[in-house]
C-alpha positions in Angstrom: -9.1 12.0 -17.2 -12.1 14.4 -17.6 -14.0 15.6 -14.6 -17.1 13.6 -15.7 -15.1 10.4 -16.6 -16.5 7.2 -15.0 -13.7 6.1 -12.7 -13.8 2.8 -10.8 -11.7 2.6 -7.6 -11.3 -1.1 -6.8 -10.6 -1.5 -3.1 -12.0 1.9 -2.1 -12.2 1.1 1.7 -8.6 0.3 2.2 -5.6 2.4 2.9 -4.8 3.2 -0.7 -8.3 3.0 -2.2 -9.7 5.4 0.3 -6.9 7.9 -0.4 -7.5 7.7 -4.1 -11.2 8.2 -3.6 -10.6 11.3 -1.4 -8.1 12.8 -3.9 -10.5 12.3 -6.8 -13.3 14.0 -4.8 -10.9 16.8 -3.9 -10.0 17.4 -7.5 -13.7 17.6 -8.6 -14.3 14.2 -10.3 -18.0 13.6 -10.3 -18.5 10.0 -11.4 -16.5 7.9 -8.9 -17.6 4.2 -8.9 -17.1 2.1 -5.8 -18.4 -1.3 -4.7 -18.1 -3.1 -1.4 -17.4 -6.8 -1.5 -21.0 -7.7 -0.7 -22.0 -5.8 -3.8 -19.2 -7.0 -6.1 -16.9 -9.9 -5.3 -13.8 -9.3 -7.4 -13.0 -13.1 -7.1 -16.1 -13.8 -9.2 -15.2 -13.4 -12.9 -18.8 -13.4 -14.1 -19.8 -10.7 -11.7 -16.8 -8.6 -12.6 -17.5 -8.9 -16.3 -21.2 -8.0 -15.7 -20.2 -5.0 -13.7 -17.8 -3.7 -16.4 -20.3 -4.4 -19.2 -23.1 -2.5 -17.5 -21.1 0.5 -16.1 -19.2 1.8 -19.1 -16.1 2.5 -17.1 -13.5 4.9 -18.5 -10.7 4.6 -15.9 -9.7 2.0 -13.3 -7.5 2.3 -10.2 -6.8 -1.3 -9.2 -5.9 -1.1 -5.5 -7.9 -4.1 -4.3 -5.9 -6.9 -2.7 -5.8 -9.4 0.0 -3.3 -8.1 2.6 -2.0 -9.0 6.0 1.0 -8.8 8.4 4.1 -10.9 8.2 2.9 -13.9 10.2 -0.6 -14.1 8.6 1.0 -13.7 5.1 3.6 -16.4 5.8 1.0 -18.9 7.1 -1.6 -18.3 4.3 0.5 -18.2 1.2 -1.9 -20.2 -0.9 -4.7 -17.8 -0.1 -2.6 -14.8 -0.8 -1.4 -16.2 -4.1 -4.9 -17.4 -5.3 -7.0 -14.4 -4.2 -4.6 -11.7 -5.4 -4.0 -13.4 -8.7 -7.7 -13.9 -9.3 -8.6 -10.3 -8.4 -5.9 -8.9 -10.7 -6.7 -11.2 -13.6 -10.5 -10.6 -13.4 -10.3 -6.8 -13.3 -7.5 -6.4 -15.8 -9.1 -8.8 -18.3 -12.6 -7.1 -17.9 -11.0 -3.7 -18.4 -9.5 -4.9 -21.7 -12.7 -6.5 -22.8 -15.0 -3.6 -22.1 -13.1 -0.6 -23.4 -11.5 0.9 -20.3 -9.4 3.9 -21.5 -6.7 3.4 -18.9 -6.0 1.2 -15.9 -3.5 1.9 -13.1 -2.4 -1.2 -11.2 -0.9 -1.0 -7.7 2.0 -3.3 -7.0 4.1 -3.0 -3.8 7.8 -2.6 -3.1 7.8 -5.8 -1.1 7.7 -7.8 -4.3 11.3 -6.7 -5.2 14.0 -9.3 -4.6 15.0 -9.7 -1.0 18.6 -8.6 -1.7 17.9 -5.9 -4.4 20.6 -3.3 -4.9 19.8 -0.1 -3.0 18.2 2.3 -3.9 15.9 -0.1 -5.7 15.5 0.6 -9.4 12.5 -0.7 -11.3 14.8 -3.0 -13.3 15.6 -5.0 -10.1 12.2 -6.8 -10.4 12.8 -10.6 -10.9 16.5 -10.1 -10.6 16.8 -12.4 -7.5 15.0 -14.5 -5.0 11.9 -13.1 -3.2 11.4 -12.8 0.5 10.2 -16.4 1.4 7.6 -15.2 4.0 6.0 -13.0 1.3 6.3 -15.2 -1.8 2.6 -16.0 -2.4 1.6 -12.3 -2.3 4.6 -11.2 -4.3 4.1 -13.8 -7.1 0.5 -12.8 -7.5 1.3 -9.1 -7.7 4.2 -9.7 -10.1 1.8 -11.6 -12.4 -0.7 -8.7 -12.3 2.1 -6.3 -13.2 3.2 -8.5 -16.1 -0.4 -8.9 -17.3 -0.6 -5.1 -17.6 2.6 -5.1 -19.6 1.4 -7.9 -21.9 -2.0 -6.4 -22.6 -0.2 -3.2 -23.5 2.3 -4.9 -25.8 -0.2 -7.3 -27.5 -3.4 -5.2 -27.6 -2.2 -1.6 -27.2 -4.1 -1.2 -23.9 -3.1 1.8 -21.7 -2.4 -0.3 -18.6 0.3 1.0 -16.3 1.7 -0.2 -13.0 3.2 1.5 -10.1 5.4 0.3 -7.2 4.7 2.2 -4.0 7.1 2.2 -1.0 5.9 1.5 2.5 2.7 3.5 3.2 1.0 4.9 6.2 -2.0 7.1 7.0 -5.7 7.2 7.4 -7.5 3.8 7.2 -4.4 1.8 8.0 -4.6 -1.3 10.3 -3.7 -0.6 13.9 -3.2 -4.0 15.4 -0.2 -4.1 17.7 1.2 -7.4 16.2 -0.6 -8.1 13.0 -0.2 -4.9 11.1 2.8 -3.1 9.6 5.5 -1.2 11.4 4.0 2.3 11.8 0.5 1.5 12.9 1.7 -1.4 15.0 4.3 0.7 16.9 1.8 3.6 17.2 -0.6 1.2 18.8 2.0 -0.1 21.2 3.1 3.4 22.3 -0.5 4.4 22.7 -1.3 1.4 24.9 2.0 1.9 26.9 1.1 5.6 27.5 -2.4 4.7 28.8 -1.0 1.9 31.1 1.9 4.1 32.3 4.4 1.4 31.2 8.0 2.0 31.8 9.2 0.8 28.4 8.2 -0.3 24.9 10.2 -3.3 23.5 10.9 -3.4 19.8 12.4 -6.3 17.9 16.0 -6.1 16.6 18.7 -3.5 16.9 16.8 -0.5 15.5 19.5 -0.1 12.8 17.6 -1.3 9.6 16.5 1.6 7.4 13.1 1.9 5.7 11.4 4.5 3.5 7.8 5.6 4.3 5.3 7.6 2.2 2.0 9.1 3.4 -0.9 7.6 1.5 -2.3 11.0 0.5 1.0 11.8 -1.2 0.7 8.4 -3.0 -2.8 9.4 -4.2 -1.5 12.7 -5.6 1.3 10.8 -7.4 -1.2 8.4 -8.9 -3.2 11.2 -10.5 0.1 12.3 -12.2 0.7 8.8 -13.4 -2.8 8.4 -14.7 -2.7 11.6 -16.6 0.9 11.8 -17.8 2.7 8.4 -17.7 2.4 6.2 -20.8 5.5 4.0 -20.7 5.3 0.2 -20.6 7.5 0.1 -17.5 6.7 0.0 -13.9 7.3 3.2 -12.0 8.4 3.5 -8.3 6.6 5.9 -6.0 8.2 7.0 -2.8 10.3 9.7 -1.1 13.7 8.4 -1.9 14.6 9.1 1.7 14.8 6.5 4.5 15.2 6.5 8.3 16.3 3.9 10.8 13.7 2.0 12.8 15.2 3.6 15.9 14.6 7.1 14.4 11.0 6.0 13.5 10.4 4.8 17.1 11.6 8.1 18.6 9.3 10.1 16.3 6.3 7.9 17.2 7.2 8.2 20.9 7.0 12.0 20.5 3.8 11.9 18.5 2.0 9.7 20.9 3.4 11.3 24.0 4.8 8.2 25.6 7.2 9.2 28.5 8.9 5.8 29.1 11.9 4.2 27.5 12.4 2.4 24.2 14.3 -0.9 24.5 15.5 -2.9 21.5 15.5 -6.7 21.8 18.7 -7.6 20.0 18.0 -11.3 20.3 15.3 -10.9 17.6 16.1 -10.6 13.9 16.5 -7.3 12.1 15.4 -8.3 8.6 16.7 -6.6 5.5 19.3 -3.9 6.4 17.9 -1.3 4.1 15.0 -0.8 1.6 14.6 2.5 -0.3 13.3 3.1 -3.8 15.0 4.9 -6.7 12.3 7.5 -7.6 14.0 9.1 -10.6 11.1 8.3 -13.0 8.5 10.0 -10.8 10.8 13.0 -10.3 11.1 13.3 -14.0 7.3 13.7 -14.2 7.6 16.7 -11.9 6.1 15.1 -8.8 7.5 15.4 -5.3 6.0 14.3 -1.9 4.7 17.2 0.2 3.8 15.8 3.6 6.5 16.1 6.3 7.1 12.6 7.9 6.6 13.6 11.5 3.6 15.8 10.7 2.1 12.9 8.7 2.5 10.6 11.7 0.9 13.1 14.0 -2.1 13.5 11.6 -2.5 9.8 11.4 -2.4 9.4 15.2 -5.0 12.2 15.6 -7.2 10.6 13.0 -7.0 7.2 14.8 -7.9 8.8 18.1 -10.9 10.7 16.5 -12.2 7.5 14.9 -11.9 5.5 18.1 -9.5 3.0 16.6 -7.7 2.3 19.8 -9.3 0.2 22.5 -8.3 0.0 26.2 -4.9 -1.7 27.0 -5.3 -5.5 26.9 -8.5 -5.4 24.9 -8.7 -7.1 21.5 -7.4 -4.6 18.9 -9.7 -4.0 15.9 -8.6 -4.4 12.3 -9.8 -1.9 9.8 -11.7 -3.7 7.1 -11.0 -3.2 3.4 -8.2 -3.6 0.9 -4.8 -2.0 0.9 -1.2 -2.6 0.2 1.3 -4.7 2.2 4.4 -2.6 3.0 7.3 -4.4 4.6 
């Protein structure tokens, strides 16, 4: 990408899109195009085509998606399937029609098979059954990924897709029950600290292992992919290092400053025992994550405090509007 290239970030208000926009600005790109949903509804094919026709876009980061926590995802599978499929199809097709030089499509590691071999290699995609609670979202994202592959194979389009691991950071959602594990636990520890609670209860044994990547590290990796990766193969982005949920909880307890106990409710399910990505392809491009995990958690917590994300204990917790990715 040239510094004056016209770059469209789809989903710029969400966790990933906002990080991409910040990184592009930091690197000195001067023509970053963004649109809120009220300005451009990505579900409207005609509006999307008009936008691409009029804006002469050079590069696209497609991070827009309908996202939600496990319960909401499970109970709204038709919505997740339709909306994510439509967004991907509209933006990818318009990019092909109106001369976009390169498009980068954001998948998610939660679309890999439920029982994929660990660490998960890119070839594991479609090798087994999906997680049932996530099937609608996963199917839509897989189709978007395959659509990029087919446009590349049939028409020679420079469309590539990436598979990020679980993400956290600025502009995440901080609901105690309806967001993903890091912001949800951060919220619970914060509320417990304010109310002087004696304990925080976490589902399961604490033994499952998960991998986490700061969203600013993801954004730096995406710049490398956009500039240097030309294979018609999905590429994983992560740390390649995991931790147990119990270890994560202890880190969050320290970061937030909660003085009580952590209790694991072993009557509740653990979920998949382990999920970590094989990141060999990204390492071969010379990229490595730079943000220490606990420092990244602390920065995220301080950002949330500064932004007034947390309300008083017992009050309705706000959701941060915008698109992002669904880590699980």
